[in-house]
Biopython code that builds the backbone (N, CA, C, O; Angstrom):
import numpy as np
from Bio.PDB.StructureBuilder import StructureBuilder

atoms = [
    (1, "MET", "N", (158.299, 234.434, 180.356)),
    (1, "MET", "CA", (157.314, 233.592, 179.698)),
    (1, "MET", "C", (157.659, 232.141, 180.016)),
    (1, "MET", "O", (158.821, 231.746, 179.912)),
    (2, "SER", "N", (156.687, 231.362, 180.392)),
    (2, "SER", "CA", (156.919, 229.957, 180.689)),
    (2, "SER", "C", (157.018, 229.172, 179.384)),
    (2, "SER", "O", (156.513, 229.599, 178.345)),
    (3, "LYS", "N", (157.671, 228.028, 179.456)),
    (3, "LYS", "CA", (157.835, 227.201, 178.254)),
    (3, "LYS", "C", (156.501, 226.717, 177.706)),
    (3, "LYS", "O", (156.399, 226.404, 176.520)),
    (4, "GLY", "N", (155.476, 226.652, 178.553)),
    (4, "GLY", "CA", (154.160, 226.210, 178.112)),
    (4, "GLY", "C", (153.490, 227.176, 177.150)),
    (4, "GLY", "O", (152.549, 226.794, 176.454)),
    (5, "ASN", "N", (153.956, 228.423, 177.094)),
    (5, "ASN", "CA", (153.355, 229.434, 176.217)),
    (5, "ASN", "C", (154.042, 229.534, 174.861)),
    (5, "ASN", "O", (153.618, 230.317, 174.011)),
    (6, "ILE", "N", (155.084, 228.763, 174.653)),
    (6, "ILE", "CA", (155.845, 228.855, 173.406)),
    (6, "ILE", "C", (155.288, 227.860, 172.392)),
    (6, "ILE", "O", (155.171, 226.669, 172.679)),
    (7, "THR", "N", (154.949, 228.355, 171.212)),
    (7, "THR", "CA", (154.475, 227.501, 170.126)),
    (7, "THR", "C", (155.535, 227.497, 169.036)),
    (7, "THR", "O", (155.934, 228.553, 168.545)),
    (8, "ARG", "N", (155.976, 226.339, 168.671)),
    (8, "ARG", "CA", (156.975, 226.226, 167.604)),
    (8, "ARG", "C", (156.252, 225.868, 166.306)),
    (8, "ARG", "O", (155.431, 224.952, 166.265)),
    (9, "LEU", "N", (156.577, 226.609, 165.256)),
    (9, "LEU", "CA", (155.948, 226.381, 163.956)),
    (9, "LEU", "C", (157.021, 226.123, 162.909)),
    (9, "LEU", "O", (158.119, 226.677, 162.974)),
    (10, "SER", "N", (156.691, 225.281, 161.952)),
    (10, "SER", "CA", (157.598, 225.043, 160.833)),
    (10, "SER", "C", (157.437, 226.189, 159.835)),
    (10, "SER", "O", (156.506, 226.988, 159.936)),
    (11, "LEU", "N", (158.347, 226.257, 158.882)),
    (11, "LEU", "CA", (158.266, 227.287, 157.850)),
    (11, "LEU", "C", (156.969, 227.156, 157.060)),
    (11, "LEU", "O", (156.346, 228.161, 156.718)),
    (12, "ASP", "N", (156.559, 225.919, 156.769)),
    (12, "ASP", "CA", (155.297, 225.695, 156.044)),
    (12, "ASP", "C", (154.108, 226.229, 156.840)),
    (12, "ASP", "O", (153.211, 226.859, 156.280)),
    (13, "GLU", "N", (154.108, 225.974, 158.151)),
    (13, "GLU", "CA", (153.008, 226.457, 158.995)),
    (13, "GLU", "C", (152.972, 227.984, 159.027)),
    (13, "GLU", "O", (151.901, 228.588, 158.983)),
    (14, "LEU", "N", (154.146, 228.597, 159.105)),
    (14, "LEU", "CA", (154.206, 230.064, 159.085)),
    (14, "LEU", "C", (153.699, 230.620, 157.763)),
    (14, "LEU", "O", (152.991, 231.626, 157.738)),
    (15, "THR", "N", (154.061, 229.966, 156.666)),
    (15, "THR", "CA", (153.615, 230.407, 155.344)),
    (15, "THR", "C", (152.101, 230.341, 155.230)),
    (15, "THR", "O", (151.479, 231.233, 154.654)),
    (16, "LYS", "N", (151.507, 229.288, 155.777)),
    (16, "LYS", "CA", (150.048, 229.156, 155.741)),
    (16, "LYS", "C", (149.376, 230.267, 156.540)),
    (16, "LYS", "O", (148.359, 230.816, 156.115)),
    (17, "ILE", "N", (149.935, 230.594, 157.681)),
    (17, "ILE", "CA", (149.378, 231.686, 158.494)),
    (17, "ILE", "C", (149.517, 232.999, 157.739)),
    (17, "ILE", "O", (148.577, 233.791, 157.670)),
    (18, "LYS", "N", (150.701, 233.221, 157.173)),
    (18, "LYS", "CA", (150.954, 234.447, 156.433)),
    (18, "LYS", "C", (149.990, 234.582, 155.261)),
    (18, "LYS", "O", (149.564, 235.686, 154.923)),
    (19, "GLY", "N", (149.647, 233.450, 154.642)),
    (19, "GLY", "CA", (148.742, 233.467, 153.502)),
    (19, "GLY", "C", (147.332, 233.906, 153.862)),
    (19, "GLY", "O", (146.552, 234.257, 152.976)),
    (20, "LYS", "N", (146.990, 233.893, 155.144)),
    (20, "LYS", "CA", (145.650, 234.285, 155.575)),
    (20, "LYS", "C", (145.523, 235.793, 155.785)),
    (20, "LYS", "O", (144.423, 236.297, 156.012)),
    (21, "THR", "N", (146.635, 236.508, 155.712)),
    (21, "THR", "CA", (146.566, 237.960, 155.894)),
    (21, "THR", "C", (146.025, 238.616, 154.633)),
    (21, "THR", "O", (146.095, 238.043, 153.545)),
    (22, "ARG", "N", (145.487, 239.817, 154.783)),
    (22, "ARG", "CA", (144.929, 240.530, 153.639)),
    (22, "ARG", "C", (145.580, 241.902, 153.526)),
    (22, "ARG", "O", (145.131, 242.851, 154.169)),
    (23, "PRO", "N", (146.627, 242.022, 152.721)),
    (23, "PRO", "CA", (147.274, 243.323, 152.567)),
    (23, "PRO", "C", (146.345, 244.361, 151.940)),
    (23, "PRO", "O", (146.578, 245.563, 152.066)),
    (24, "ASP", "N", (145.284, 243.890, 151.259)),
    (24, "ASP", "CA", (144.339, 244.805, 150.619)),
    (24, "ASP", "C", (143.121, 245.076, 151.510)),
    (24, "ASP", "O", (142.129, 245.642, 151.050)),
    (25, "ALA", "N", (143.197, 244.672, 152.784)),
    (25, "ALA", "CA", (142.055, 244.869, 153.693)),
    (25, "ALA", "C", (141.753, 246.358, 153.838)),
    (25, "ALA", "O", (142.669, 247.180, 153.843)),
    (26, "PRO", "N", (140.479, 246.706, 153.956)),
    (26, "PRO", "CA", (140.134, 248.123, 154.105)),
    (26, "PRO", "C", (140.647, 248.674, 155.434)),
    (26, "PRO", "O", (140.790, 247.937, 156.409)),
    (27, "GLU", "N", (140.919, 249.960, 155.458)),
    (27, "GLU", "CA", (141.372, 250.603, 156.689)),
    (27, "GLU", "C", (140.237, 250.619, 157.696)),
    (27, "GLU", "O", (139.064, 250.544, 157.330)),
    (28, "GLY", "N", (140.594, 250.716, 158.948)),
    (28, "GLY", "CA", (139.592, 250.807, 160.007)),
    (28, "GLY", "C", (138.871, 252.142, 159.926)),
    (28, "GLY", "O", (139.275, 253.025, 159.169)),
    (29, "PRO", "N", (137.809, 252.291, 160.701)),
    (29, "PRO", "CA", (137.050, 253.541, 160.667)),
    (29, "PRO", "C", (137.874, 254.712, 161.201)),
    (29, "PRO", "O", (138.752, 254.534, 162.046)),
    (30, "SER", "N", (137.585, 255.885, 160.706)),
    (30, "SER", "CA", (138.245, 257.094, 161.187)),
    (30, "SER", "C", (137.785, 257.358, 162.613)),
    (30, "SER", "O", (136.607, 257.190, 162.928)),
    (31, "LEU", "N", (138.700, 257.767, 163.470)),
    (31, "LEU", "CA", (138.353, 258.004, 164.868)),
    (31, "LEU", "C", (137.688, 259.360, 165.073)),
    (31, "LEU", "O", (136.974, 259.554, 166.057)),
    (32, "GLY", "N", (137.910, 260.281, 164.176)),
    (32, "GLY", "CA", (137.242, 261.577, 164.261)),
    (32, "GLY", "C", (137.873, 262.521, 165.272)),
    (32, "GLY", "O", (138.630, 262.100, 166.147)),
    (33, "ALA", "N", (137.553, 263.793, 165.141)),
    (33, "ALA", "CA", (138.125, 264.843, 165.989)),
    (33, "ALA", "C", (137.718, 264.686, 167.446)),
    (33, "ALA", "O", (138.503, 264.992, 168.343)),
    (34, "ASN", "N", (136.505, 264.215, 167.693)),
    (34, "ASN", "CA", (136.016, 264.072, 169.066)),
    (34, "ASN", "C", (136.882, 263.097, 169.867)),
    (34, "ASN", "O", (137.135, 263.309, 171.053)),
    (35, "PHE", "N", (137.331, 262.031, 169.207)),
    (35, "PHE", "CA", (138.176, 261.040, 169.865)),
    (35, "PHE", "C", (139.484, 261.671, 170.332)),
    (35, "PHE", "O", (139.967, 261.383, 171.427)),
    (36, "TRP", "N", (140.050, 262.531, 169.493)),
    (36, "TRP", "CA", (141.364, 263.108, 169.765)),
    (36, "TRP", "C", (141.319, 264.354, 170.641)),
    (36, "TRP", "O", (142.362, 264.837, 171.082)),
    (37, "LYS", "N", (140.120, 264.880, 170.896)),
    (37, "LYS", "CA", (139.991, 266.145, 171.628)),
    (37, "LYS", "C", (140.739, 266.129, 172.967)),
    (37, "LYS", "O", (141.445, 267.085, 173.290)),
    (38, "ASN", "N", (140.591, 265.068, 173.734)),
    (38, "ASN", "CA", (141.234, 264.998, 175.048)),
    (38, "ASN", "C", (142.426, 264.042, 175.082)),
    (38, "ASN", "O", (142.931, 263.715, 176.157)),
    (39, "ALA", "N", (142.873, 263.599, 173.915)),
    (39, "ALA", "CA", (144.008, 262.677, 173.865)),
    (39, "ALA", "C", (145.273, 263.384, 174.330)),
    (39, "ALA", "O", (145.474, 264.568, 174.062)),
    (40, "ARG", "N", (146.119, 262.639, 175.028)),
    (40, "ARG", "CA", (147.382, 263.211, 175.492)),
    (40, "ARG", "C", (148.508, 262.237, 175.190)),
    (40, "ARG", "O", (148.358, 261.024, 175.335)),
    (41, "MET", "N", (149.630, 262.785, 174.770)),
    (41, "MET", "CA", (150.808, 261.970, 174.497)),
    (41, "MET", "C", (151.433, 261.587, 175.833)),
    (41, "MET", "O", (151.662, 262.445, 176.687)),
    (42, "VAL", "N", (151.707, 260.309, 176.009)),
    (42, "VAL", "CA", (152.348, 259.839, 177.236)),
    (42, "VAL", "C", (153.735, 259.349, 176.862)),
    (42, "VAL", "O", (153.886, 258.437, 176.049)),
    (43, "HIS", "N", (154.751, 259.964, 177.464)),
    (43, "HIS", "CA", (156.136, 259.603, 177.186)),
    (43, "HIS", "C", (156.683, 258.738, 178.313)),
    (43, "HIS", "O", (156.295, 258.902, 179.469)),
    (44, "PRO", "N", (157.577, 257.826, 177.980)),
    (44, "PRO", "CA", (158.198, 257.021, 179.034)),
    (44, "PRO", "C", (158.919, 257.925, 180.030)),
    (44, "PRO", "O", (159.454, 258.967, 179.652)),
    (45, "GLY", "N", (158.933, 257.537, 181.268)),
    (45, "GLY", "CA", (159.521, 258.361, 182.320)),
    (45, "GLY", "C", (160.966, 258.052, 182.631)),
    (45, "GLY", "O", (161.480, 258.518, 183.648)),
    (46, "GLY", "N", (161.632, 257.297, 181.811)),
    (46, "GLY", "CA", (163.024, 256.965, 182.075)),
    (46, "GLY", "C", (163.167, 255.508, 182.483)),
    (46, "GLY", "O", (162.291, 254.688, 182.209)),
    (47, "PRO", "N", (164.279, 255.192, 183.140)),
    (47, "PRO", "CA", (164.511, 253.793, 183.523)),
    (47, "PRO", "C", (163.406, 253.278, 184.438)),
    (47, "PRO", "O", (162.898, 254.004, 185.293)),
    (48, "LYS", "N", (163.050, 252.032, 184.247)),
    (48, "LYS", "CA", (161.986, 251.434, 185.058)),
    (48, "LYS", "C", (162.602, 250.665, 186.219)),
    (48, "LYS", "O", (163.737, 250.195, 186.141)),
    (49, "LYS", "N", (161.840, 250.548, 187.285)),
    (49, "LYS", "CA", (162.240, 249.783, 188.467)),
    (49, "LYS", "C", (161.295, 248.597, 188.604)),
    (49, "LYS", "O", (160.092, 248.722, 188.374)),
    (50, "GLN", "N", (161.837, 247.468, 188.974)),
    (50, "GLN", "CA", (161.005, 246.287, 189.189)),
    (50, "GLN", "C", (160.416, 246.342, 190.589)),
    (50, "GLN", "O", (161.086, 246.751, 191.537)),
    (51, "LEU", "N", (159.137, 245.919, 190.718)),
    (51, "LEU", "CA", (158.497, 245.863, 192.019)),
    (51, "LEU", "C", (157.466, 244.754, 192.037)),
    (51, "LEU", "O", (157.089, 244.211, 190.998)),
    (52, "THR", "N", (157.024, 244.435, 193.226)),
    (52, "THR", "CA", (155.954, 243.457, 193.393)),
    (52, "THR", "C", (154.773, 244.193, 193.983)),
    (52, "THR", "O", (154.928, 244.930, 194.957)),
    (53, "MET", "N", (153.591, 244.007, 193.409)),
    (53, "MET", "CA", (152.400, 244.664, 193.944)),
    (53, "MET", "C", (151.195, 243.753, 193.798)),
    (53, "MET", "O", (151.183, 242.845, 192.966)),
    (54, "ARG", "N", (150.194, 244.002, 194.605)),
    (54, "ARG", "CA", (148.958, 243.224, 194.558)),
    (54, "ARG", "C", (147.907, 244.038, 193.816)),
    (54, "ARG", "O", (147.705, 245.221, 194.093)),
    (55, "LEU", "N", (147.243, 243.384, 192.871)),
    (55, "LEU", "CA", (146.221, 244.037, 192.058)),
    (55, "LEU", "C", (144.934, 243.228, 192.118)),
    (55, "LEU", "O", (144.961, 242.027, 192.384)),
    (56, "ASP", "N", (143.821, 243.882, 191.872)),
    (56, "ASP", "CA", (142.547, 243.169, 191.774)),
    (56, "ASP", "C", (142.629, 242.209, 190.588)),
    (56, "ASP", "O", (143.110, 242.569, 189.514)),
    (57, "ALA", "N", (142.153, 240.987, 190.802)),
    (57, "ALA", "CA", (142.265, 239.938, 189.783)),
    (57, "ALA", "C", (141.585, 240.322, 188.478)),
    (57, "ALA", "O", (142.122, 240.055, 187.403)),
    (58, "ASP", "N", (140.401, 240.950, 188.555)),
    (58, "ASP", "CA", (139.683, 241.296, 187.326)),
    (58, "ASP", "C", (140.419, 242.361, 186.527)),
    (58, "ASP", "O", (140.434, 242.324, 185.297)),
    (59, "MET", "N", (141.030, 243.313, 187.233)),
    (59, "MET", "CA", (141.768, 244.367, 186.543)),
    (59, "MET", "C", (143.004, 243.786, 185.856)),
    (59, "MET", "O", (143.288, 244.115, 184.705)),
    (60, "LEU", "N", (143.732, 242.930, 186.557)),
    (60, "LEU", "CA", (144.914, 242.308, 185.973)),
    (60, "LEU", "C", (144.535, 241.448, 184.769)),
    (60, "LEU", "O", (145.221, 241.464, 183.747)),
    (61, "ALA", "N", (143.451, 240.703, 184.894)),
    (61, "ALA", "CA", (142.990, 239.862, 183.779)),
    (61, "ALA", "C", (142.646, 240.716, 182.564)),
    (61, "ALA", "O", (142.948, 240.334, 181.434)),
    (62, "TRP", "N", (142.018, 241.867, 182.786)),
    (62, "TRP", "CA", (141.663, 242.741, 181.670)),
    (62, "TRP", "C", (142.916, 243.246, 180.965)),
    (62, "TRP", "O", (143.000, 243.192, 179.738)),
    (63, "PHE", "N", (143.889, 243.737, 181.730)),
    (63, "PHE", "CA", (145.121, 244.234, 181.112)),
    (63, "PHE", "C", (145.843, 243.111, 180.371)),
    (63, "PHE", "O", (146.306, 243.311, 179.247)),
    (64, "LYS", "N", (145.944, 241.938, 180.984)),
    (64, "LYS", "CA", (146.604, 240.812, 180.321)),
    (64, "LYS", "C", (145.854, 240.419, 179.057)),
    (64, "LYS", "O", (146.468, 240.011, 178.072)),
    (65, "GLY", "N", (144.537, 240.539, 179.080)),
    (65, "GLY", "CA", (143.713, 240.208, 177.924)),
    (65, "GLY", "C", (143.941, 241.131, 176.739)),
    (65, "GLY", "O", (143.564, 240.803, 175.614)),
    (66, "GLN", "N", (144.554, 242.283, 176.982)),
    (66, "GLN", "CA", (144.850, 243.219, 175.900)),
    (66, "GLN", "C", (146.057, 242.767, 175.087)),
    (66, "GLN", "O", (146.344, 243.328, 174.029)),
    (67, "GLY", "N", (146.766, 241.752, 175.582)),
    (67, "GLY", "CA", (147.880, 241.194, 174.830)),
    (67, "GLY", "C", (149.237, 241.596, 175.362)),
    (67, "GLY", "O", (149.371, 242.194, 176.430)),
    (68, "LYS", "N", (150.231, 241.248, 174.580)),
    (68, "LYS", "CA", (151.622, 241.499, 174.941)),
    (68, "LYS", "C", (151.827, 242.988, 175.226)),
    (68, "LYS", "O", (151.266, 243.845, 174.543)),
    (69, "GLY", "N", (152.623, 243.277, 176.224)),
    (69, "GLY", "CA", (152.898, 244.662, 176.580)),
    (69, "GLY", "C", (151.943, 245.210, 177.626)),
    (69, "GLY", "O", (151.859, 246.422, 177.821)),
    (70, "TYR", "N", (151.222, 244.318, 178.301)),
    (70, "TYR", "CA", (150.216, 244.792, 179.266)),
    (70, "TYR", "C", (150.854, 245.571, 180.414)),
    (70, "TYR", "O", (150.242, 246.508, 180.926)),
    (71, "GLN", "N", (152.062, 245.210, 180.831)),
    (71, "GLN", "CA", (152.714, 245.942, 181.917)),
    (71, "GLN", "C", (153.085, 247.352, 181.469)),
    (71, "GLN", "O", (152.998, 248.297, 182.251)),
    (72, "THR", "N", (153.494, 247.492, 180.227)),
    (72, "THR", "CA", (153.808, 248.815, 179.684)),
    (72, "THR", "C", (152.546, 249.661, 179.620)),
    (72, "THR", "O", (152.584, 250.856, 179.913)),
    (73, "ARG", "N", (151.416, 249.045, 179.237)),
    (73, "ARG", "CA", (150.148, 249.788, 179.214)),
    (73, "ARG", "C", (149.722, 250.195, 180.618)),
    (73, "ARG", "O", (149.224, 251.303, 180.819)),
    (74, "MET", "N", (149.914, 249.307, 181.588)),
    (74, "MET", "CA", (149.582, 249.650, 182.972)),
    (74, "MET", "C", (150.435, 250.832, 183.429)),
    (74, "MET", "O", (149.942, 251.734, 184.107)),
    (75, "ASN", "N", (151.702, 250.825, 183.060)),
    (75, "ASN", "CA", (152.593, 251.931, 183.397)),
    (75, "ASN", "C", (152.107, 253.226, 182.746)),
    (75, "ASN", "O", (152.146, 254.286, 183.371)),
    (76, "ALA", "N", (151.652, 253.146, 181.497)),
    (76, "ALA", "CA", (151.154, 254.338, 180.798)),
    (76, "ALA", "C", (149.910, 254.898, 181.481)),
    (76, "ALA", "O", (149.753, 256.115, 181.581)),
    (77, "VAL", "N", (149.021, 254.016, 181.954)),
    (77, "VAL", "CA", (147.818, 254.467, 182.667)),
    (77, "VAL", "C", (148.218, 255.167, 183.961)),
    (77, "VAL", "O", (147.695, 256.234, 184.283)),
    (78, "LEU", "N", (149.143, 254.565, 184.697)),
    (78, "LEU", "CA", (149.605, 255.183, 185.944)),
    (78, "LEU", "C", (150.289, 256.521, 185.674)),
    (78, "LEU", "O", (150.085, 257.488, 186.408)),
    (79, "ARG", "N", (151.102, 256.571, 184.615)),
    (79, "ARG", "CA", (151.789, 257.824, 184.284)),
    (79, "ARG", "C", (150.781, 258.900, 183.906)),
    (79, "ARG", "O", (150.940, 260.056, 184.300)),
    (80, "SER", "N", (149.753, 258.545, 183.153)),
    (80, "SER", "CA", (148.723, 259.503, 182.763)),
    (80, "SER", "C", (148.019, 260.062, 184.000)),
    (80, "SER", "O", (147.786, 261.267, 184.095)),
    (81, "TYR", "N", (147.683, 259.185, 184.945)),
    (81, "TYR", "CA", (147.046, 259.618, 186.194)),
    (81, "TYR", "C", (147.982, 260.539, 186.977)),
    (81, "TYR", "O", (147.565, 261.578, 187.489)),
    (82, "TYR", "N", (149.237, 260.146, 187.060)),
    (82, "TYR", "CA", (150.252, 260.935, 187.760)),
    (82, "TYR", "C", (150.390, 262.329, 187.150)),
    (82, "TYR", "O", (150.412, 263.327, 187.871)),
    (83, "GLU", "N", (150.483, 262.394, 185.825)),
    (83, "GLU", "CA", (150.621, 263.693, 185.146)),
    (83, "GLU", "C", (149.391, 264.564, 185.376)),
    (83, "GLU", "O", (149.519, 265.764, 185.619)),
    (84, "ALA", "N", (148.201, 263.972, 185.302)),
    (84, "ALA", "CA", (146.963, 264.733, 185.520)),
    (84, "ALA", "C", (146.897, 265.250, 186.951)),
    (84, "ALA", "O", (146.517, 266.400, 187.174)),
    (85, "ALA", "N", (147.259, 264.420, 187.920)),
    (85, "ALA", "CA", (147.236, 264.842, 189.324)),
    (85, "ALA", "C", (148.261, 265.937, 189.577)),
    (85, "ALA", "O", (147.993, 266.874, 190.329)),
    (86, "ARG", "N", (149.421, 265.831, 188.961)),
    (86, "ARG", "CA", (150.452, 266.879, 189.103)),
    (86, "ARG", "C", (149.966, 268.192, 188.522)),
    (86, "ARG", "O", (150.175, 269.255, 189.108)),
    (87, "GLN", "N", (149.314, 268.117, 187.363)),
    (87, "GLN", "CA", (148.791, 269.322, 186.712)),
    (87, "GLN", "C", (147.719, 269.968, 187.580)),
    (87, "GLN", "O", (147.674, 271.192, 187.706)),
    (88, "GLU", "N", (146.855, 269.148, 188.180)),
    (88, "GLU", "CA", (145.801, 269.649, 189.065)),
    (88, "GLU", "C", (146.402, 270.378, 190.257)),
    (88, "GLU", "O", (145.899, 271.424, 190.669)),
    (89, "THR", "N", (147.472, 269.830, 190.807)),
    (89, "THR", "CA", (148.150, 270.447, 191.950)),
    (89, "THR", "C", (148.752, 271.788, 191.547)),
    (89, "THR", "O", (148.685, 272.752, 192.310)),
    (90, "LYS", "N", (149.339, 271.855, 190.356)),
    (90, "LYS", "CA", (149.924, 273.110, 189.858)),
    (90, "LYS", "C", (148.864, 274.185, 189.683)),
    (90, "LYS", "O", (149.093, 275.353, 189.998)),
    (91, "ASN", "N", (147.693, 273.781, 189.175)),
    (91, "ASN", "CA", (146.631, 274.745, 188.868)),
    (91, "ASN", "C", (145.810, 275.130, 190.088)),
    (91, "ASN", "O", (144.925, 275.981, 189.994)),
    (92, "GLY", "N", (146.083, 274.533, 191.198)),
    (92, "GLY", "CA", (145.399, 274.998, 192.387)),
    (92, "GLY", "C", (144.495, 274.047, 192.998)),
    (92, "GLY", "O", (143.870, 274.355, 194.013)),
]
sb = StructureBuilder()
sb.init_structure("model")
sb.init_model(0)
sb.init_chain("A")
sb.init_seg("    ")
for serial, (resi, resn, name, xyz) in enumerate(atoms, 1):
    if name == "N":
        sb.init_residue(resn, " ", resi, " ")
    sb.init_atom(name, np.array(xyz, "f"), 0.0, 1.0, " ", f" {name:<3s}", serial, name[0])
structure = sb.get_structure()
């Protein structure tokens, strides 16, 4: 992370932000059985290796727009594709 992305806040500023949260906020909508029908658990594959790769700018922007942990999410998408392709190969 570059130094330009770091925001320093005082304790008072943090308290004001914290005061805007709503612990009594209603829960989000239920996702329902249909959402979970094809859901699959993706487990980490072990130690990660660093690499350099070129990606389409719009795709990278979308993943980064999802917030912190975008590289981990990209890894999960790749792992999901890998597992599905492996399963397809096993099944014929």
